[in-house]
Structure formats: structure tokens, C-alpha cells
C-alpha positions, 0 to 999 in steps of 0.5 A: 726407644730403649733397647731394654727388654723386661726381665722375666719373673722366672729369670729373676727368681733363679738366684744363688742362696747368697743373693736371697740371703742378702735380699732378705736382709735388705727387706728387713733393713728397708723396713727401718725406713717406714717402720716409724711412720705409724708411730710418729704421732704416738711418739709425739703425744706420749713423749711430749715432743713437737712434730719438728722434734719427731722429724729428727728420727728421719734426719739423724738416721738418714744424714748419718747414713749419707755421710757413712756412705762416703766411706763404705767402699774403703771399708769394704775393700779392706775387710771384705764385702761379707764382713762389711755386711755383717758389721752393718747388720750388727750395728743395726741390731744394737742401735735399734734395740737401744732406741726401743729402750730409750726413755725420751725422744732425744735418746731415740734420735741419737740411737737412730743416728747409730742405726744410720751408720749400720744402714750405710755399711749394709745398703751400699755393700748389699747393692754391690753384692746383689749386682755382682752375684745375681744371675739374669743380668744387671737389669734383673739384679737391680729389679731384685734389689728394688723389689726387696726395697719395696717389700721392706718399705711395705712391710715396715709400716705394717709391722710398725702399726701392729707392734706400735699398737702395743707400745711405741717401743715394739717396732724398734725391738722388732727390727732388732730381732729381725736384723739378728735373723738376717745377720745369721742368714748372711753369715751362713749363706753369703760366701766370702768374696776376695778382696780387691788387689788395691784397696779403694781410697778413702775419698774415692766416693767423694772424688767420684762426684767430680764426674758430671754423669754421676753428679747429675744423677745424684743431684736428681736423686737428692731433689727426688728424695727431698720430696719422697721423704717429705711425704714419708715424714709428714703425711701421717700428721694431716691423715689424723689416723690411729697407729693401726690405720696408719700402718695399713695406709703405708702398707698399701702404699708400699705394696704399690712401690714393690709391684711397680718396681718389679712389674711396671718399671721394666715395661715402661722402660722398654717402651719409652726409655729411662729418661722419658719415663722418669720425667713423667714419674717426677711430674706425676709426683709433683701433681700428687704432692700439690694435691696433698698440699691443697687438700691438707685439711681433708684427711681422705685426700691426703690418704688417697694421694699418698697411696697413689704416689707409691706407684710412681715411686716404685717405677722411679726407684728402679729406673733411677738405680739402673740409670746411676749404674749405667752412666757411672764412670767408676766401679759400681761399689764406689758409684753406689756410695757416692750416689747414696751420699747425696740421695740420703742427704736430701732424704735426711734434710727434708723432714727437718726443713718440713718441720720448720716450715710446718711450724711457721706456716702450717702443714701445706707449705712443706708439701708445696716445697716437696712438689717443687723438688720433683720439678727440680729433679726434672730440670736436673735430669734434663741436663743429662738426657743425651748422656743417659740415652747414649749410655743406655743404648750402648752399655752391654748391661742394658741387654741383659748380660751378666756383670763382672764380679766387680767386688772381686776385681774392681777398677781403680777409683775414678776410672772405668766407662768413658762416657765421652768416648762411648757417646762418640763410638755408639752411633758408629757401632750401631751402623 
């Protein structure tokens, strides 16, 4: 059984202003993921595009985010975390606005790629800032970050549906305006952090994947996100709903993501441990994807299974982020970038492949492949089960201690927690 204890809501809410400013910006940033869901069919119809072409709105955005993740640590260590956050937000403001002003699907896809670059600068740095600045310990910081993610994912489709009912351009302009507000809040409320004594090497994040612990979790995240973004990118089509109805469906889904991230994940983790809980979550998602695949011609089945998946996704998002940070043998900003690279590669490629599969064999096949990807995630995670269990039991952060200010004085890339030594010493320490 895990030694984690659930973080209390009162403890999690006692945060510095800087944490709340970054968390607000995270909500707006993650709105961009689900924002386009309600307007996918509208863009397809009004811009005379195929579902495969429209899927590139996810692919260009997420693949560029993934590649950008590799270099965020090096950028942040040279210009500072706050400047990196502001730069990322500024890029999103510009490219979200340009996407809204675009005249065709190819233009939107291209500007979503630029949006993805800003997303990379912001996401990796925001996680590191929240973990370093939040009170209430490492676990509480992760829960707060995932709560922002869940809330953004929930609100994104609702805003997308409401504004998309006016015009497909509305959601893009809406995010641009909200990100401008987030940029101002970050500039005013987030203090400047000292730069590390030694800048992070440009290839530090890529080299970090040589460590088996980090690579195992990142590959599991790749498989998980393949299924996740297959659901997010293709479920709207067989639902056969209008833009407002799609907005409310994914709003309900996102509310479950947020609620289970904050309230349910810590309790399941405390009761059963991280890895066992994740196995059940992956299996549950595989079942739900199978239900969608088998019932793809019945919109009510697709809607119900999609909404229910939010509960499993909420639990897994929190536990997977914590697990990556626990087992990583490098400093957390580098770990976040390396993990984000493979995570978003899976998310970016999945909608594109799903489009090709759907064009060849109908809507059912992409969801069967998505179900299989969750089972692959179980197999990958199982190879690191003992490693994760030992790190979870032994790491000080698992017991609610406040993490060090890793943004200010990071360890040299490629060094840090020695998991092999930790695994050998942990039993003796407990005795």
C-alpha cells in the first residue's frame, strides 16, 4: 500500500499569488486542447475539409508542442522561467488570433503549429514553476496543476461550443483574448526567479530519456495519449450532434476529469498505490474505447462512454504526472520536458492515424486501435512496476514535504536521484 496521504483541499488552496497566476494561465492554455472539439464538424462542413484534414488541427499543434518540449529547459535556464512563461503566452496570443483570422483549413493547421510552440514554452515551464513555488508539498502541487488542466479541458469545449455557435472563428479569438489576460497576470504576479548557475544543455531533455525510469513512464504516456487523443479528436463525429450539444458533452467530460484529478486520484493512490491504480484505469479506458468502437453507429453509446472516460482520465493524469516526477533521475524541469516530448508525440500522431484508418475502414477501427493502445500502456508500465513502487515508498516528496526550489538551483542534467541506489537502501531504511 502506498504511503501517500491525500492532500486536503484547505492545504492545496493556501498558495502564493504567483502559483494562482500560473494556474489561471494553465486553465486558459489547456482550454486550447478541447476548444476545437465542438467546432470540428463545423470546420469540416464550412471549409469543405475531410475529417482527416481537420484532424491535423490536433496533429500540428501537438507535434510541434512535443518537439518544442525538448528545448524548453535550455531556453528557460538562459532567459529565466518568468520570461519563458511570458514568451509562450505571447506566442499563443498571436497564433490563436491568426488561426481565427485564417481563410482555410490549411491556414488554421499552420497557425495551430505556431500555437503549439507557445504551448511548449508555457506548459513545461508552468509545471516546474508550480511544483517549485506551491505550498503543501509535491503531491499538492501536482494535484493543483492537474486541477488546472482538468478545468481548462472542461471549460474549453463549453467556450468552443458557445462561441462556435456564432462562428467557427470565435473560439480562436476567445482564447487569444483570454491568453492576453493570463499574460498580464503572469507579468504582474509571478516573481522573477534566479537563473541556474549552469544553463541546461540544449539536448539535456533528449539525453534524459536514456534513463530507463523516465523512458518507461514516457513511453507509457505515449501509449496512453494515443488513446486519449483518438477519443478527443474523433469521438465528435459519430456523436452526430450540433456545436452547442458537443460543447456540453465535452464540458461534462471535462468536469469529471477535473473532479477525479483532485478528489478521487489521491484517495485511490493512498489506498492502492500508484501503479495498481493506473493498471485499473488503463483497463477501464480500454473497455470504454471498445464500447465506443462496437457502438460507433449509436450516438448515445458514444456520448455516454466518452463522458464516463473523463473519470478514468482524471485519475490517470494526476497519478502519471506524479509518477514521472517521482522516478525521474534528473531535475524536474528537464524531466517534464522529456516526458512531455513523448507524451505529446503520441497525442499528435493519434488523430492523424485515426483519420487514415477511418477513411479506409470506417469510424470503428480508430477506436479499436485506441483501446489497444491503453493495453500497451499497461504492458509498458508493468516493466517498471518495482521501480515505481520503490521510488514511491522512498521519495521524501511522497510524504508531503515541500520540494526544493529546483528552478533556482537545478542539478546538472543527467544527475539526481539514483534509483538503483535508492532501491537498495529503501528496505534497510524502513527497517
